[in-house]
C-alpha positions as CSV (number, residue, x, y, z in Angstrom):
1,M,160.5,99.4,20.3
2,W,159.5,96.6,17.8
3,N,162.1,93.9,18.5
4,K,162.1,90.1,18.4
5,S,160.5,89.7,21.7
6,K,157.7,92.1,20.6
7,W,156.9,89.9,17.6
8,V,157.0,86.8,19.8
9,M,154.6,88.5,22.2
10,M,152.2,89.4,19.4
11,A,152.2,85.8,18.2
12,L,151.8,84.2,21.7
13,T,149.2,86.7,22.8
14,G,147.2,85.8,19.7
15,L,147.2,82.2,20.9
16,A,146.1,83.3,24.4
17,F,143.3,85.6,23.3
18,G,142.5,83.7,20.1
19,A,139.3,84.8,18.4
20,M,138.2,86.7,21.6
21,S,136.3,89.3,19.7
22,C,134.0,86.6,18.4
23,N,134.0,84.2,21.4
24,T,135.2,85.2,24.8
25,N,135.5,81.6,25.9
26,V,138.7,81.2,23.7
27,Y,140.7,83.4,26.1
28,D,143.1,81.3,28.2
29,E,144.1,83.2,31.4
30,D,146.8,80.7,32.5
31,E,148.5,80.9,29.1
32,Y,148.3,84.7,29.2
33,K,150.0,84.8,32.6
34,K,152.8,82.7,31.3
35,I,153.4,85.0,28.3
36,I,153.4,88.2,30.3
37,R,155.8,86.9,32.9
38,Y,158.1,85.4,30.3
39,L,158.7,88.8,28.8
40,S,158.7,90.7,32.1
41,P,161.9,92.6,32.9
42,V,161.7,91.5,36.6
43,D,161.7,88.1,38.3
44,S,158.6,88.8,40.2
45,V,156.0,91.5,41.0
46,D,155.0,92.1,44.6
47,Q,151.4,91.0,44.7
48,R,150.6,93.6,47.3
49,H,151.6,96.4,44.9
50,T,149.4,99.3,44.1
51,F,152.1,100.9,42.0
52,S,151.4,104.2,43.7
53,L,154.2,106.7,44.6
54,I,151.9,109.0,46.5
55,D,150.0,108.8,49.8
56,N,146.7,110.8,50.0
57,R,146.7,112.2,53.6
58,S,144.4,114.3,55.6
59,Y,145.9,117.1,57.7
60,R,144.5,119.5,60.3
61,F,146.3,122.9,60.4
62,Y,146.0,125.4,63.2
63,A,146.7,129.0,62.3
64,N,148.6,130.5,65.3
65,A,151.0,132.9,63.6
66,G,150.8,136.3,61.9
67,S,147.9,138.7,61.8
68,N,145.1,139.4,59.3
69,I,145.5,135.9,58.0
70,S,143.2,135.0,55.1
71,S,144.4,131.7,53.8
72,I,146.7,128.7,54.2
73,Q,148.8,127.2,51.4
74,V,150.8,124.0,51.5
75,F,154.0,123.6,49.3
76,T,156.3,120.8,48.2
77,S,159.3,123.0,49.2
78,N,160.0,126.3,50.9
79,P,158.2,129.1,48.9
80,L,160.5,131.7,50.4
81,G,163.7,130.0,49.2
82,N,163.0,127.6,46.4
83,S,161.9,128.6,42.9
84,G,160.7,125.1,42.3
85,A,158.1,125.1,45.1
86,E,154.7,123.8,43.9
87,L,151.4,124.6,45.5
88,M,149.7,121.4,46.8
89,N,146.5,122.8,48.1
90,Q,145.0,125.9,49.8
91,T,141.9,127.0,51.6
92,S,140.6,130.0,53.6
93,I,141.4,130.4,57.2
94,K,141.7,133.1,59.9
95,K,144.1,133.3,62.8
96,G,143.0,131.1,65.7
97,E,141.0,128.8,63.4
98,S,141.8,125.3,62.1
99,A,141.3,123.8,58.6
100,I,141.5,120.3,57.2
101,M,143.1,119.6,53.8
102,I,143.8,116.5,51.9
103,L,147.2,116.4,50.2
104,S,148.7,114.0,47.6
105,V,152.1,113.5,49.2
106,P,155.0,111.9,47.3
107,A,156.1,108.8,49.3
108,A,159.7,109.8,49.1
109,Q,159.0,113.2,50.6
110,D,159.6,113.7,54.3
111,T,159.0,117.5,54.7
112,L,156.3,119.8,53.5
113,Y,155.8,123.5,54.0
114,A,152.7,125.3,55.4
115,A,152.2,129.0,54.8
116,L,149.7,131.3,56.4
117,V,149.0,134.2,54.0
118,D,147.7,137.6,55.2
119,N,145.7,140.2,53.3
120,K,148.9,142.0,52.2
121,G,150.5,138.9,50.6
122,T,152.9,138.2,53.5
123,Y,153.7,134.5,54.0
124,Y,154.3,133.0,57.4
125,V,156.1,129.7,56.5
126,M,156.8,126.6,58.7
127,P,158.1,123.2,57.6
128,F,156.4,120.2,59.0
129,N,156.9,116.4,59.0
130,A,154.9,114.8,56.2
131,Q,153.9,112.0,58.6
132,S,152.2,114.4,60.9
133,R,148.4,114.7,60.9
134,E,148.0,117.8,63.0
135,V,150.2,120.9,62.4
136,D,150.3,123.9,64.7
137,I,151.7,126.8,62.7
138,T,153.7,128.8,65.2
139,E,157.4,128.9,64.5
140,V,157.5,130.7,61.2
141,T,159.8,132.4,58.7
142,T,158.2,135.6,57.3
143,G,158.6,136.9,53.7
144,T,156.8,138.2,50.6
145,P,157.3,136.0,47.5
146,T,157.5,137.7,44.2
147,Q,157.0,134.6,42.0
148,Y,154.1,132.5,40.8
149,F,153.8,129.1,42.3
150,P,152.6,126.4,39.9
151,P,150.2,123.8,41.1
152,Q,151.6,120.4,42.1
153,T,152.1,118.5,38.8
154,F,152.3,114.7,38.2
155,T,153.7,112.8,35.2
156,Y,151.6,110.0,33.7
157,L,153.3,107.4,31.5
158,F,151.6,105.0,29.2
159,E,152.4,101.8,27.4
160,E,150.4,101.3,24.2
161,D,150.1,97.5,24.2
162,Y,147.5,96.6,26.8
163,P,146.6,93.7,27.1
164,E,149.9,92.5,25.6
165,A,153.2,92.9,27.3
166,G,154.8,96.2,26.6
167,D,158.4,97.2,25.8
168,Y,158.5,99.0,29.2
169,D,160.0,102.3,28.1
170,Y,156.8,104.0,29.2
171,N,156.9,106.8,26.7
172,D,154.1,105.9,24.2
173,V,152.2,108.8,25.7
174,V,153.6,111.1,28.4
175,L,151.2,113.6,30.1
176,R,152.0,116.1,32.8
177,I,148.8,117.0,34.7
178,S,147.9,119.4,37.5
179,T,144.7,120.7,39.1
180,E,143.7,124.1,40.5
181,R,140.7,125.2,42.4
182,T,139.9,128.3,40.4
183,G,136.4,129.1,41.8
184,S,133.9,127.9,44.4
185,K,132.4,125.5,41.8
186,Q,135.3,125.4,39.4
187,I,138.4,123.2,38.8
188,T,141.0,123.9,36.2
189,I,142.9,120.9,34.9
190,N,146.2,121.7,33.1
191,V,147.3,119.0,30.7
192,T,150.7,119.0,29.0
193,L,151.3,116.5,26.2
194,A,155.1,115.9,26.6
195,A,155.8,113.0,24.3
196,V,154.3,110.4,21.9
197,G,156.5,107.4,21.5
198,S,153.9,105.2,19.7
199,D,153.7,104.5,16.0
200,R,150.0,103.9,16.0
201,Q,146.9,106.0,16.7
202,L,146.1,106.6,20.3
203,A,143.3,108.6,21.9
204,G,143.3,110.0,25.4
205,C,140.8,111.1,28.0
206,I,140.5,111.9,31.7
207,R,137.7,110.4,33.8
208,L,136.6,112.5,36.8
209,V,136.2,109.7,39.2
210,G,132.9,109.7,41.0
211,K,131.7,112.9,39.3
212,P,128.6,112.3,37.2
213,Y,128.3,113.8,33.7
214,D,125.1,115.5,34.8
215,D,126.9,117.4,37.6
216,I,128.9,119.5,35.1
217,E,127.5,122.9,34.3
218,T,130.1,123.8,31.6
219,I,133.5,122.9,30.3
220,G,135.8,125.0,28.2
221,T,139.5,125.6,27.7
222,I,141.6,128.7,28.2
223,D,142.0,130.6,24.9
224,A,139.4,128.1,23.5
225,E,142.2,125.8,22.2
226,S,142.0,122.1,22.0
227,F,144.3,119.2,21.2
228,N,141.7,118.3,18.6
229,D,141.7,121.6,16.7
230,G,141.7,120.9,13.0
231,V,142.0,117.1,13.4
232,P,141.3,115.3,10.1
233,Q,138.2,113.3,9.7
234,G,140.3,110.1,9.2
235,S,141.4,110.4,12.8
236,L,137.9,110.1,14.2
237,Y,138.5,106.4,14.6
238,V,139.4,105.2,18.1
239,L,137.2,108.0,19.5
240,D,134.7,109.3,17.0
241,N,133.9,112.8,18.3
242,T,135.8,115.9,19.5
243,D,133.3,117.0,22.2
244,L,135.3,118.3,25.2
245,L,133.0,116.4,27.6
246,V,131.6,112.9,27.0
247,R,129.5,110.6,29.2
248,G,131.1,107.4,30.4
249,R,129.4,104.0,30.4
250,N,128.5,104.5,34.1
251,G,127.4,108.0,33.7
252,E,130.6,109.7,34.9
253,A,132.1,112.8,33.4
254,V,135.0,112.2,30.9
255,I,137.2,114.9,29.4
256,N,138.1,114.2,25.8
257,L,141.7,115.2,25.5
258,F,142.6,114.0,22.0
259,V,141.3,111.6,19.4
260,D,144.8,111.2,17.9
261,A,147.9,111.8,20.0
262,H,150.1,112.3,17.0
263,W,147.8,115.1,15.6
264,A,147.7,116.6,19.1
265,M,151.5,116.8,19.1
266,A,152.1,117.7,15.5
267,F,149.2,120.1,15.0
268,N,151.1,122.5,12.6
269,V,150.8,120.6,9.3
270,D,152.9,123.2,7.6
271,V,156.0,121.8,9.4
272,E,155.2,118.5,7.6
273,Y,154.9,120.2,4.2
274,G,151.2,120.0,4.3
275,L,151.1,116.3,5.1
276,F,150.2,114.6,8.4
277,T,152.6,111.8,9.1
278,R,153.0,109.8,12.3
279,K,156.4,110.2,13.9
280,K,157.6,109.6,17.4
281,Y,157.9,112.9,19.3
282,N,160.3,113.8,22.1
283,V,161.6,110.2,22.7
284,T,165.0,110.5,21.0
285,T,167.9,112.9,21.3
286,S,167.6,114.2,17.8
287,S,165.1,114.4,14.9
288,G,165.2,111.8,12.1
289,E,163.1,110.3,9.4
290,N,160.6,108.8,11.9
291,T,161.3,110.8,15.0
292,Q,161.1,114.5,15.8
293,L,161.8,116.9,18.7
294,R,158.9,119.2,19.2
295,S,157.6,121.7,21.7
296,Q,155.3,120.3,24.4
297,R,151.7,121.5,24.3
298,T,149.6,122.5,27.2
299,I,145.8,122.9,27.3
300,S,143.9,124.0,30.4
301,Y,140.4,122.7,30.9
302,V,138.1,124.8,33.0
303,V,135.3,122.6,34.5
304,T,132.4,124.3,36.3
305,F,130.2,122.2,38.4
306,K,126.5,122.9,39.2
307,T,127.4,122.8,43.0
308,E,130.6,123.0,45.0
309,N,129.8,119.7,46.9
310,G,133.0,117.7,47.3
311,L,135.3,120.1,45.5
312,D,137.1,121.1,48.8
313,N,138.5,117.6,48.8
314,F,139.2,117.2,45.1
315,T,142.6,115.5,44.8
316,Q,144.7,114.1,42.0
317,A,143.4,110.7,42.9
318,M,140.0,111.8,41.4
319,L,141.6,112.0,38.0
320,D,141.8,108.8,35.9
321,P,143.8,109.7,32.7
322,F,143.8,106.9,30.2
323,V,144.7,106.2,26.5
324,M,142.9,104.0,24.0
325,A,143.9,101.9,21.0
326,E,142.4,99.4,18.7
327,Y,143.1,95.8,19.6
328,N,141.6,92.5,18.4
329,G,138.7,94.1,16.7
330,G,137.8,96.5,19.5
331,V,139.0,99.4,21.5
332,W,140.9,98.8,24.8
333,E,141.7,101.4,27.4
334,T,145.0,101.7,29.3
335,H,144.7,103.0,32.8
336,L,146.7,103.2,36.0
337,D,146.6,99.9,37.7
338,E,144.2,101.3,40.3
339,Y,141.6,101.8,37.6
340,R,142.6,99.1,35.2
341,D,139.2,97.5,35.1
342,A,137.2,100.8,34.8
343,Q,136.2,100.3,31.1
344,V,135.1,103.9,31.0
345,L,134.0,104.2,27.3
346,Y,134.5,100.7,26.0
347,E,133.7,97.1,27.2
348,Y,136.3,94.4,26.8
349,P,137.7,91.4,28.7
350,S,140.0,92.4,31.6
351,P,142.8,89.9,32.3
352,A,143.3,89.2,36.0
353,I,147.0,89.3,36.5
354,K,149.4,91.2,38.7
355,D,152.4,92.1,36.7
356,L,154.0,95.3,35.5
357,P,151.4,98.0,35.0
358,W,150.7,99.5,31.6
359,A,150.6,103.0,33.1
360,L,152.5,104.8,35.9
361,M,152.0,108.1,37.7
362,V,155.2,109.8,39.0
363,P,154.8,112.6,41.5
364,T,157.0,115.2,39.8
365,R,156.5,117.7,37.0
366,D,159.9,117.1,35.3
367,F,160.2,113.3,35.4
368,H,162.8,112.2,32.9
369,Y,161.1,109.3,31.1
370,P,163.1,106.7,29.2
371,L,164.3,107.3,25.7
372,E,162.8,105.1,23.0
373,G,164.1,101.6,23.3
374,N,165.3,101.8,26.9
375,E,163.5,99.8,29.5
376,I,162.5,101.8,32.6
377,G,164.2,99.2,34.7
378,F,165.4,95.6,34.6
379,R,166.1,93.3,37.6
380,K,166.7,89.6,37.3
381,K,168.8,87.1,39.2
382,L,171.5,85.4,37.1
383,A,172.5,81.8,37.1
384,D,175.5,82.6,39.3
385,G,173.3,84.2,41.9
386,N,174.2,87.8,41.1
387,V,171.4,90.3,40.3
388,A,171.5,92.1,37.0
389,L,170.3,95.7,37.2
390,F,170.1,97.9,34.2
391,G,167.7,100.3,32.4
392,A,166.8,104.0,32.8
393,Y,166.3,103.7,36.6
394,M,168.8,101.1,37.8
395,T,170.7,102.7,40.8
396,K,171.1,100.0,43.4
397,G,169.0,100.8,46.4
398,H,166.9,103.1,44.3
399,A,166.0,101.0,41.3
400,F,162.7,100.6,39.6
401,G,163.0,96.8,39.6
402,E,163.6,96.8,43.4
403,W,160.4,98.8,43.9
404,I,158.4,96.4,41.6
405,E,159.6,93.4,43.5
406,D,158.9,94.9,47.0
407,Y,156.4,97.8,47.2
408,T,158.0,99.1,50.4
409,Q,161.5,99.5,48.8
410,A,163.0,102.2,46.6
411,R,159.9,104.4,46.5
412,D,162.3,107.2,45.4
413,W,163.5,105.4,42.3
414,Y,162.2,108.2,40.0
415,L,164.8,110.6,41.5
416,Y,167.8,108.5,40.2
417,P,167.8,108.4,36.4
418,T,170.6,107.0,34.2
419,D,171.4,110.2,32.3
420,N,172.1,108.7,28.9
421,Q,168.9,106.6,28.9
422,V,166.3,109.3,29.6
423,F,164.9,112.3,27.8
424,N,166.2,115.5,29.3
């Protein structure tokens, strides 16, 4: 959304950062803070905020039901009665034993479901309070599911403008990511590119947090496909190679998703009459001259480690997806706030300010992100004392802006979209 405030931001940030690529002393942190807060859609940001909508919790499960039990699985909803149940984690267990698992639990979720599975595929399912830490599986419902349960999936939303203020529609790149333990030394990471709402070139990667590059035995993709297949030479700009695995500045393993988000989304050039043009994909309700509705793309990355050390507790928090764009003569990375200063592949100044993040992770596979030009949420007090709420997530008591201003409130905001302002 390139509007008046956007152009004001570009001019003012130029004053704050000055000729930073030549002289880092030109950067004015106080001026930068004033600019960011002037254009923020909220009055204030809770300085305690981590901008996380999940809690990573450790549970001990006791298998005291069924017979011939071989494993335990944990789901977001009842696998015997809900076709939308997602598999959060699983491990081997026998009746009478206990097992510890770490789960990424949505903060808004009160109930989870544990299932003991026998060697015939029968499930012994029991709901439990997500706040519990020890779960004795005794009172169960028994059944045999006939469906496939997808792994727990999270939606990652990126603003392209770091370190400038964004337009806060969080649709410049939208990724849906899940992980599966597919072998004793193997993790499969499923990445869906759902939308590209930017009009400039963006690259994308995933850092495996704390996992050294040298610990990886092999990496490949299912069906040997890649978001970079056929990418033109001119796109090797923000990121200059298409290797699936690259080494981070600190020696960590980094998965190269795409060097050009537009190419990754619009890979079939025949649709463009043989020409590669940058459009905004899946951020409007219909196709137009500069916008297009297009199928999402999914690539599954199979990562095999040299040992299985630490993989039992591999959680979503160990993934650091980020996008990159050219800015002020260099390349800057946009991360979740938790990893904002990671500087995985490139080095650049990191402004120290606590305001709206440039990336968000939402704990649902079907999050309805804002349509192009719609802020995710606006909350400001008016001169008459009333509070103005609007945007794609503005329901009072469940508003994005309320969560931003108090990290303990409205942690379920992502469940309350304004239908005409989100992509369905």
